[in-house]
C-alpha positions as CSV (number, residue, x, y, z in Angstrom):
1,M,0.1,-0.1,-0.1
2,K,1.2,3.6,-1.1
3,R,1.7,6.7,1.9
4,N,0.1,9.5,0.4
5,R,1.8,12.8,-0.2
6,D,2.2,15.7,1.5
7,I,-0.2,17.5,-0.5
8,T,-4.0,18.6,-0.6
9,V,-5.6,17.6,-4.1
10,Q,-8.9,19.2,-4.5
11,G,-11.3,19.1,-7.3
12,F,-13.0,21.9,-8.2
13,G,-14.7,20.9,-11.3
14,S,-14.5,21.0,-15.3
15,G,-11.0,18.7,-15.0
16,H,-9.5,21.3,-13.0
17,V,-7.6,20.8,-9.0
18,A,-6.5,22.5,-6.4
19,V,-3.1,21.2,-5.4
20,I,-2.0,22.8,-1.9
21,A,1.4,22.2,0.2
22,A,2.0,23.6,3.3
23,D,5.4,23.7,5.6
24,N,6.5,25.4,9.2
25,S,9.5,26.8,10.3
26,G,10.0,27.0,13.8
27,G,13.1,28.2,16.2
28,I,14.9,29.6,13.2
29,G,15.2,33.2,12.6
30,S,16.2,36.4,14.6
31,L,14.5,36.3,17.9
32,P,16.6,35.6,21.3
33,M,15.8,32.1,22.0
34,D,16.1,30.9,18.1
35,E,18.5,27.7,17.6
36,V,19.6,28.6,14.1
37,K,20.4,32.1,13.9
38,V,19.6,33.3,10.1
39,P,17.9,36.1,8.7
40,Y,13.9,35.9,7.6
41,E,14.9,36.1,4.0
42,V,16.4,32.9,4.4
43,V,13.5,31.5,6.4
44,A,11.0,32.7,3.6
45,Q,13.2,31.4,0.7
46,Y,13.5,27.9,2.3
47,G,9.5,27.6,2.9
48,A,8.8,28.7,-0.5
49,R,11.1,26.6,-1.8
50,V,9.4,23.2,0.2
51,C,6.0,24.6,-1.0
52,A,6.8,25.3,-4.6
53,M,9.0,22.3,-5.3
54,E,6.2,19.8,-3.8
55,V,3.4,22.0,-6.1
56,L,5.2,21.8,-8.7
57,A,6.7,18.1,-8.8
58,A,2.8,16.9,-8.5
59,G,2.4,18.9,-12.3
60,A,0.6,21.9,-10.9
61,L,1.6,25.6,-11.7
62,P,1.8,27.6,-8.7
63,V,-0.3,30.5,-8.1
64,S,-0.5,31.7,-4.6
65,F,1.4,32.0,-1.2
66,I,0.3,32.6,1.9
67,I,2.8,33.5,5.4
68,H,1.6,33.4,8.7
69,S,4.4,34.8,10.9
70,F,4.8,35.4,14.3
71,N,8.3,36.7,14.2
72,G,6.7,40.7,14.8
73,E,6.1,43.2,12.1
74,G,9.4,43.6,11.3
75,A,9.7,40.5,9.9
76,W,7.1,40.7,6.9
77,N,9.6,42.4,4.2
78,E,11.9,40.3,5.0
79,L,9.7,37.2,4.5
80,V,8.1,38.5,1.6
81,T,11.5,39.3,0.0
82,G,13.0,35.7,0.3
83,A,10.2,34.2,-0.9
84,Q,9.9,36.0,-4.3
85,K,13.7,35.5,-4.5
86,T,13.0,31.9,-4.4
87,F,9.9,32.1,-7.1
88,A,12.2,34.1,-9.3
89,E,14.7,31.4,-9.2
90,L,12.5,28.8,-10.5
91,G,11.0,31.4,-13.0
92,L,7.7,31.9,-11.0
93,D,6.6,35.6,-11.9
94,T,2.9,36.0,-10.9
95,I,2.7,34.4,-7.7
96,E,0.3,36.4,-5.6
97,I,2.2,36.7,-1.8
98,T,-0.7,37.5,1.0
99,G,-1.0,36.5,4.7
100,S,-0.5,37.8,8.3
101,S,1.6,38.9,11.0
102,E,1.0,38.1,14.9
103,S,1.8,41.6,16.0
104,N,0.1,42.0,19.7
105,M,2.2,39.6,21.3
106,N,6.0,39.3,21.7
107,M,7.1,36.3,21.0
108,V,11.0,35.1,22.2
109,Q,11.2,32.4,19.3
110,S,10.5,32.5,15.5
111,A,7.6,30.5,14.5
112,S,7.1,30.6,10.2
113,S,4.6,29.3,8.5
114,F,4.0,28.9,4.5
115,T,1.0,27.6,2.4
116,M,1.3,27.6,-1.6
117,I,-1.5,26.8,-3.9
118,G,-1.4,25.7,-7.1
119,R,-3.6,25.0,-10.0
120,A,-4.1,21.8,-12.8
121,A,-5.7,19.8,-15.5
122,H,-6.2,16.8,-13.7
123,H,-4.7,14.8,-16.4
124,D,-1.5,16.4,-15.7
125,L,-1.2,15.8,-12.7
126,K,1.8,13.7,-12.3
127,M,1.5,11.4,-9.1
128,G,0.8,7.8,-9.1
129,I,2.5,7.1,-12.3
130,T,5.7,5.3,-11.4
131,P,5.9,1.7,-13.2
132,S,6.7,-1.3,-11.2
133,I,9.7,-1.8,-14.0
134,A,11.0,2.1,-13.0
135,K,14.1,2.7,-11.4
136,V,14.7,5.4,-8.4
137,A,17.3,7.7,-7.0
138,V,17.9,10.3,-4.8
139,I,19.2,13.3,-5.9
140,G,20.8,15.4,-3.3
141,A,21.3,14.4,-0.1
142,P,19.5,14.7,3.4
143,L,20.5,17.9,5.5
144,V,18.8,20.0,8.2
145,G,19.4,23.0,10.7
146,E,23.2,24.4,10.2
147,E,23.9,21.4,7.5
148,V,21.5,23.0,5.4
149,I,23.9,26.3,4.8
150,S,27.3,24.7,5.4
151,R,26.9,21.6,3.5
152,S,24.8,23.6,0.8
153,K,27.0,22.1,-2.3
154,E,25.4,18.8,-1.2
155,G,21.7,19.7,-1.6
156,I,19.7,19.8,-4.9
157,S,19.6,23.4,-6.0
158,L,16.6,25.0,-7.6
159,S,17.8,25.2,-11.1
160,L,18.5,21.6,-11.4
161,F,15.2,20.7,-9.9
162,R,13.9,22.8,-12.8
163,Q,15.5,20.9,-15.3
164,L,14.5,17.6,-13.9
165,L,10.6,18.7,-14.3
166,K,11.4,18.6,-18.1
167,T,13.8,15.7,-18.5
168,D,12.3,13.0,-20.7
169,G,12.1,9.6,-19.2
170,I,11.5,10.6,-15.4
171,Y,7.7,9.6,-14.0
172,E,7.8,10.9,-10.6
173,I,9.5,13.5,-8.7
174,L,8.8,13.1,-4.9
175,P,10.7,16.2,-2.7
176,V,11.8,14.1,0.7
177,G,10.6,16.0,3.8
178,S,11.2,16.1,7.5
179,K,9.9,12.2,7.6
180,G,13.0,11.1,5.7
181,I,13.8,9.6,2.6
182,G,12.5,5.7,3.6
183,Y,8.9,7.5,4.6
184,E,9.1,9.0,0.8
185,L,10.2,5.9,-0.6
186,G,7.1,4.0,0.8
187,V,4.5,7.2,-0.9
188,L,6.7,6.3,-4.4
189,C,6.9,2.9,-4.5
190,G,4.7,1.1,-1.5
191,S,5.9,0.6,1.8
192,S,6.6,-2.8,1.2
193,A,9.4,-1.9,-1.1
194,R,12.6,-1.9,0.6
195,F,16.4,-0.2,-1.3
196,K,19.5,-0.2,0.2
197,S,21.5,3.8,0.1
198,T,24.8,4.8,0.8
199,L,22.1,7.7,2.4
200,P,20.8,7.5,5.6
201,L,17.0,6.7,4.8
202,D,15.5,8.0,8.2
203,K,17.2,11.4,8.3
204,S,15.2,14.4,8.0
205,A,15.6,16.5,4.8
206,G,14.5,19.8,5.7
207,P,13.7,22.0,3.4
208,S,13.8,19.4,0.7
209,T,17.5,19.3,0.1
210,C,16.8,15.9,-1.8
211,V,14.3,14.4,-4.1
212,L,13.2,10.9,-4.9
213,I,13.0,10.3,-8.9
214,S,11.4,7.4,-10.4
215,Y,12.7,7.1,-14.4
216,D,13.1,5.0,-17.4
217,E,16.1,2.7,-17.1
218,K,17.0,3.8,-20.5
219,Q,17.5,7.2,-19.5
220,H,19.8,6.4,-16.7
221,S,23.3,7.5,-18.2
222,A,21.4,10.9,-19.1
223,I,19.7,11.9,-15.9
224,R,23.1,10.8,-13.8
225,S,25.1,12.8,-16.0
226,L,22.9,15.9,-15.6
227,C,22.5,15.0,-11.7
228,G,27.0,14.4,-11.3
229,M,27.7,13.9,-7.5
230,L,24.5,14.3,-6.3
231,F,22.7,11.0,-8.1
232,H,22.4,8.6,-5.5
233,E,20.8,5.7,-7.3
234,L,19.3,2.9,-5.0
235,D,19.4,-0.7,-5.1
236,P,15.9,-3.0,-4.3
237,L,16.4,-5.8,-2.0
238,F,14.9,-8.2,-3.3
């Protein structure tokens, strides 16, 4: 049995659907008790990254982005700027940004929440279409916390992600989240599927620093060449 992806797909007539993805960030920002100290621009860059990757990987076009900030009024412009930088990297220039800030209470630790809404024709969705004979690989490595910054070259870039979206022979792309590669393999291939890897399968991938792909074996060399050192093939355990 396959698990569900970390998105909501809601039909609204005429064969079209809304695809909704969300991401949260806690203890990361510029407040006194934050565990990871970074500008809010960076927080939003990665929050927008997770949401946009989920929506795009599902075959939908992002149209609206919602920011919920518990970081004080001063953080809002930084959050918007960070999100816009991510959208620019992905070639998305028509995203409407809205949201709300908590301005009545003074927080001592940062908290931010992000939601992306996309749209697609139902027949364009790229979900549940991986054949049993497909090969599977991880692109990038699972990174979390300070590793996202200090080991950034090991994570998948948005430019490479964009290339994968239009690469022939790839059936599905699945961004890896906090539950790790092993969990997402259950989503992609079914909970009974077992693979071996040099990467830790249960480690959080933070802001989707890696993705799973299923692909046609005939395109193995081309995809491996495109991804270089970020390509990690997964071998099935029979």
